[in-house]
C-alpha positions in Angstrom: 70.1 145.2 -45.1 69.1 147.9 -47.6 69.8 147.2 -51.2 70.4 149.8 -54.0 68.1 149.2 -57.0 67.9 151.1 -60.3 64.4 152.4 -60.8 64.0 150.3 -64.0 64.3 147.1 -61.9 61.7 147.9 -59.3 58.8 145.5 -58.8 55.5 145.5 -57.1 55.9 144.5 -53.4 59.3 146.1 -52.9 59.6 148.4 -49.9 61.3 151.7 -50.8 63.1 153.0 -47.7 65.3 155.7 -49.2 65.6 157.7 -52.4 68.6 159.2 -54.2 67.3 162.7 -53.3 65.5 164.2 -50.3 61.9 163.1 -49.9 60.8 166.7 -49.8 61.9 167.1 -53.4 59.3 164.5 -54.5 55.5 164.3 -54.3 55.6 161.3 -51.9 53.7 162.0 -48.7 55.4 159.2 -46.7 59.0 158.4 -46.2 59.0 154.7 -46.9 56.3 152.7 -48.7 55.5 149.4 -50.5 55.2 149.8 -54.3 51.6 148.8 -55.0 50.6 150.5 -58.2 51.9 151.8 -61.6 51.6 155.4 -60.6 54.2 155.0 -57.8 56.6 153.4 -60.3 56.0 156.2 -62.8 56.8 158.8 -60.1 59.9 157.0 -59.0 61.1 156.9 -62.6 60.4 160.6 -63.0 62.3 161.8 -59.9 64.9 159.1 -59.2 67.6 157.1 -60.9 68.0 154.7 -58.1 66.4 153.9 -54.7 67.2 151.8 -51.7 64.8 148.9 -50.8 64.6 147.0 -47.6 64.0 143.3 -48.4 62.9 142.5 -44.9 59.9 144.8 -45.4 58.9 143.6 -48.9 55.5 142.1 -49.2 55.0 138.5 -50.2 54.7 139.1 -53.9 56.6 136.8 -56.3 59.9 138.1 -57.8 59.7 139.7 -61.2 56.0 140.3 -61.2 55.1 142.0 -64.6 54.7 145.6 -63.8 51.2 146.0 -65.1 49.8 142.8 -63.6 49.2 141.6 -60.1 49.2 137.9 -59.1 45.7 136.4 -59.5 43.8 136.5 -56.2 46.5 138.6 -54.4 44.1 141.5 -53.9 40.5 142.4 -54.4 39.6 144.4 -57.5 39.8 148.1 -56.9 36.6 150.1 -57.4 38.7 152.4 -59.6 38.5 149.7 -62.3 34.8 150.3 -62.6 35.5 153.8 -64.1 34.7 153.4 -67.8 34.5 157.0 -69.0 36.7 159.9 -68.1 36.6 163.6 -68.8 39.7 165.8 -68.7 39.0 169.0 -66.8 41.1 172.1 -67.1 41.3 175.1 -64.7 39.6 177.8 -66.6 40.2 180.6 -64.2 42.6 181.4 -61.3 41.6 180.9 -57.7 41.5 184.7 -57.2 39.0 185.1 -60.0 36.9 182.2 -58.9 36.6 183.1 -55.3 33.5 185.4 -55.6 31.5 182.8 -57.6 32.6 180.1 -55.2 31.5 182.2 -52.3 28.1 182.8 -53.9 27.7 179.0 -54.6 28.7 178.1 -51.0 26.2 180.6 -49.6 23.4 179.2 -51.8 24.2 175.7 -50.7 24.4 176.7 -47.0 20.9 178.2 -47.2 19.5 175.1 -49.0 21.1 172.8 -46.4 19.7 174.8 -43.5 16.3 174.5 -45.1 16.8 170.7 -45.6 17.6 170.2 -41.9 14.7 172.3 -40.7 12.4 170.6 -43.1 13.4 167.1 -41.9 13.1 168.1 -38.3 9.5 169.3 -39.0 8.7 166.0 -40.8 8.2 167.7 -44.1 9.5 166.9 -47.6 12.8 168.2 -48.8 12.8 170.7 -51.6 14.8 168.5 -54.1 15.0 171.1 -57.0 16.6 173.6 -54.6 19.2 171.1 -53.5 20.0 170.2 -57.1 20.4 173.8 -58.1 22.7 174.5 -55.1 24.9 171.5 -55.7 25.1 172.3 -59.4 26.4 175.8 -58.6 29.1 174.3 -56.4 30.0 171.8 -59.1 30.2 174.6 -61.7 32.7 176.4 -59.5 34.8 173.2 -58.7 35.0 172.4 -62.4 36.3 175.9 -63.2 38.8 175.8 -60.3 38.6 173.4 -57.3 40.9 175.4 -55.1 38.5 178.3 -54.5 35.7 176.2 -53.1 38.2 174.1 -51.0 39.8 177.3 -49.6 36.5 178.8 -48.6 35.3 175.6 -46.9 38.5 175.4 -44.9 38.4 179.1 -43.9 34.8 179.1 -43.0 34.1 179.8 -39.3 32.7 176.8 -37.4 28.9 176.8 -37.0 26.5 173.9 -36.7 28.6 170.7 -36.7 26.2 168.7 -38.9 25.8 171.6 -41.2 29.6 172.1 -41.6 30.2 168.4 -42.0 27.6 168.0 -44.8 29.0 171.0 -46.7 32.6 169.9 -46.3 32.0 166.3 -47.4 30.0 167.5 -50.4 32.8 169.8 -51.6 35.5 167.2 -51.1 33.4 164.6 -53.0 32.9 166.9 -56.0 36.6 167.8 -56.0 37.7 164.2 -55.7 35.3 163.2 -58.5 36.8 165.9 -60.7 40.3 164.6 -59.9 39.3 161.1 -60.9 38.0 162.6 -64.2 34.5 161.4 -63.7 31.8 162.7 -66.1 30.1 166.0 -65.1 26.7 164.4 -64.2 28.5 162.1 -61.8 30.1 165.1 -60.0 26.6 166.5 -59.3 25.5 163.1 -58.0 28.6 162.9 -55.7 27.8 166.5 -54.4 24.2 165.6 -53.5 25.3 162.4 -51.9 27.9 164.2 -49.7 25.4 166.8 -48.7 22.6 164.4 -47.7 24.2 161.1 -46.7 24.0 161.9 -43.0 20.6 163.7 -43.0 19.1 160.8 -41.0 21.1 162.0 -37.9 18.5 164.7 -37.5 16.1 162.0 -36.3 18.4 160.7 -33.6 17.9 161.8 -29.9 19.3 165.2 -29.1 22.7 165.0 -27.4 23.5 161.5 -28.5 26.0 162.5 -31.1 27.7 165.0 -28.8 28.3 162.5 -26.0 31.9 162.5 -24.8 31.8 159.2 -22.9 32.0 155.8 -24.6 28.6 154.8 -26.1 26.8 151.8 -24.7 26.0 149.0 -27.1 22.4 150.2 -27.3 23.5 153.8 -28.0 26.0 152.6 -30.7 23.2 150.7 -32.5 21.0 153.8 -32.3 23.8 155.9 -33.8 24.3 153.4 -36.6 20.6 153.6 -37.4 21.1 157.0 -38.9 22.0 155.1 -42.2 18.5 153.6 -42.4 17.0 156.9 -41.4 18.9 158.7 -44.2 17.8 156.1 -46.8 14.2 156.5 -45.7 14.3 160.3 -46.0 15.9 160.2 -49.4 13.4 157.6 -50.6 10.5 159.8 -49.4 11.9 162.8 -51.4 10.6 163.1 -55.0 12.9 164.7 -57.5 16.2 163.3 -56.2 18.4 161.0 -58.3 16.8 157.5 -57.9 20.2 155.9 -57.0 20.8 158.3 -54.1 19.2 156.2 -51.3 21.2 153.1 -52.3 24.4 155.0 -52.3 23.7 156.6 -48.9 23.0 153.1 -47.6 26.6 151.9 -48.1 28.7 154.9 -46.9 29.6 153.1 -43.6 30.5 149.8 -45.3 34.2 149.0 -45.2 36.6 147.4 -47.7 37.3 144.4 -45.4 33.7 143.8 -44.5 33.9 145.3 -41.0 31.4 148.1 -41.7 27.6 148.3 -41.4 24.8 147.7 -41.9 25.3 144.8 -44.4 29.0 144.0 -44.0 29.7 144.5 -47.7 33.3 144.0 -49.0 35.5 145.7 -51.6 33.8 146.1 -54.9 30.4 145.2 -53.4 30.4 148.7 -52.0 30.8 150.3 -55.4 32.8 153.4 -56.4 30.5 156.1 -55.1 29.9 154.3 -51.8 33.6 153.8 -51.3 34.3 157.5 -52.1 31.6 158.6 -49.7 32.8 156.4 -46.8 36.5 157.4 -47.2 35.8 161.2 -47.5 33.2 161.2 -44.7 35.9 159.6 -42.5 38.6 162.0 -43.7 36.4 165.1 -43.0 35.5 163.8 -39.6 39.1 163.3 -38.6 40.0 166.9 -39.5 37.2 168.4 -37.4 36.9 169.0 -33.7 34.6 166.2 -32.2 33.2 165.8 -28.7 35.5 162.8 -28.1 38.6 163.7 -30.2 40.8 166.6 -31.3 40.9 167.7 -34.9 43.8 166.3 -36.9 45.7 168.2 -39.6 44.9 167.1 -43.1 48.3 165.4 -43.5 47.8 163.4 -40.3 44.3 162.4 -41.3 45.7 161.2 -44.7 48.3 159.3 -42.8 45.5 157.5 -40.9 43.7 156.6 -44.1 47.0 155.3 -45.5 47.4 153.0 -42.5 43.9 151.8 -43.1 44.3 151.1 -46.8 43.1 147.7 -48.0 41.4 147.2 -44.6 39.0 150.0 -44.0 39.3 151.5 -47.4 40.2 150.6 -51.0 44.0 151.1 -51.1 44.1 152.4 -54.6 41.3 154.9 -53.8 43.2 156.1 -50.7 46.3 156.7 -52.8 44.3 158.8 -55.3 42.8 160.9 -52.5 46.4 161.6 -51.2 47.3 162.7 -54.6 44.2 164.9 -54.9 44.5 166.7 -51.6 48.3 166.9 -51.7 51.1 167.2 -49.2 50.2 170.8 -48.5 46.4 171.0 -48.8 44.5 174.2 -49.8 43.7 176.0 -46.6 46.5 174.5 -44.6 48.7 176.8 -42.4 52.4 176.3 -43.1 55.7 177.6 -41.7 58.2 178.8 -44.3 62.0 178.5 -44.0 62.1 182.2 -43.0 59.9 181.5 -39.9 57.0 183.3 -41.5 53.5 181.7 -41.5 51.3 181.4 -44.5 48.1 179.8 -45.8 48.1 177.6 -48.9 45.7 179.2 -51.3 46.2 177.0 -54.5 47.8 173.7 -55.5 50.4 173.2 -58.1 49.3 170.0 -59.9 52.7 169.5 -61.5 54.9 170.3 -58.5 53.0 169.5 -55.3 55.7 170.8 -53.0 55.5 174.3 -54.5 51.9 175.6 -54.0 50.8 179.3 -53.9 51.0 180.6 -50.4 49.6 183.8 -48.8 52.1 185.0 -46.1 50.1 186.4 -43.2 52.5 186.5 -40.2 56.1 187.5 -40.0 58.8 185.5 -38.2 57.9 187.2 -34.9 54.2 186.4 -35.3 53.1 189.9 -36.3 50.4 190.3 -39.0 51.7 191.3 -42.4 49.7 193.9 -44.2 49.3 193.8 -47.1 49.8 190.0 -47.2 52.4 188.6 -49.6 51.4 186.1 -52.2 54.2 183.6 -53.1 54.0 181.3 -56.1 56.7 178.8 -54.9 57.0 177.2 -58.3 58.6 180.5 -59.5 61.2 180.2 -56.6 60.7 183.7 -55.1 63.8 184.7 -53.1 63.6 185.2 -49.3 67.2 186.5 -49.4 70.4 186.2 -51.5 70.5 182.6 -52.9 67.7 181.6 -50.6 64.4 180.7 -52.2 61.3 180.5 -50.2 60.4 176.9 -49.2 57.8 175.3 -46.9 59.4 174.0 -43.8 56.3 172.2 -42.3 52.6 172.2 -42.0 51.0 173.4 -38.7 48.3 171.7 -36.7 45.0 173.4 -36.7 44.8 176.1 -34.0 48.6 176.1 -33.3 48.9 179.7 -34.5 46.6 182.6 -34.0 45.3 183.2 -37.5 41.8 184.2 -38.3 42.1 183.1 -41.9 38.5 183.9 -42.7 39.3 187.6 -42.6 41.4 187.2 -45.8 38.9 185.4 -47.9 35.3 185.8 -46.6 
């Protein structure tokens, strides 16, 4: 039976099943969750006066656990606790202003990445200074405004799968590092790690990674060997950060020890390895693969949430959900008017009210010029009817060539 609880009396381990307001009026991505960290409590205090908990779904934490402490031994230490220095980043320009610089940085990195893959295939040494320069230009852009680079990466037309994956993972890792307030030099390191962690796949047999059928045990081991191949390539490349090979070596390790190649657990994987593994997985889920359809970002985040504290560090997963948001940049959304739009910028204070470019009317006809709606300003769709997002749309569910608006 559900029990009404004032937010001041909430404790870790309680399962919140209902709020005193609609879920859509809060930043929570999921309707129903176990309270696991202080940030959830702070958000509940901010948006609610009371909530309803389901005692049957509470976790086995003792009653009246002090809010800022967890029972000893109840959970592995989060890698987030290893962060000792933080930097507060401010958006220095709007997404519109940053788009040209973000486009130039992305083009530079695409060219550098293409050269990397061709160089490795030819058995030659990677041009490390060129990679560093390219990643630095992306980091510069993300530091000024992360939405521009994310928007371009989502709108980019599909080309070579390995190429797109490397670029996407790199951009997400820089953006997530910025969200975690990591120092600037660490953002560059994350960007290089994302770009190069799977470079060893170039040395695998052609066609193996595109196979639709279930892999044999021998084929699976061969696929897994790309980790060792990546490490070897990075070690052979002078001019890269010395820690890069070791970080690439752990991006398929998992929080519960089920990963490979060493079966490391929890904090043993480290902060950067944990970030790399989680974002590599998230990016893969949101892309069309030979053996699986692409998921929407929200569905991919839901998968990661289900895997928290098993595949991935639960606290890190929660931070990624906060970073990407309920309505991610680049997502197609249906408005309460029936019109279709593309999310072009987040609102860090009010996650449910991003900036949206409306591109199709309620009948599916293109709108020219497109309308830009800043939902935090509550623009009106009609008398006493402000625009609101009704739902996110699965990739490919509507005929939008979003690249024509931004590229």
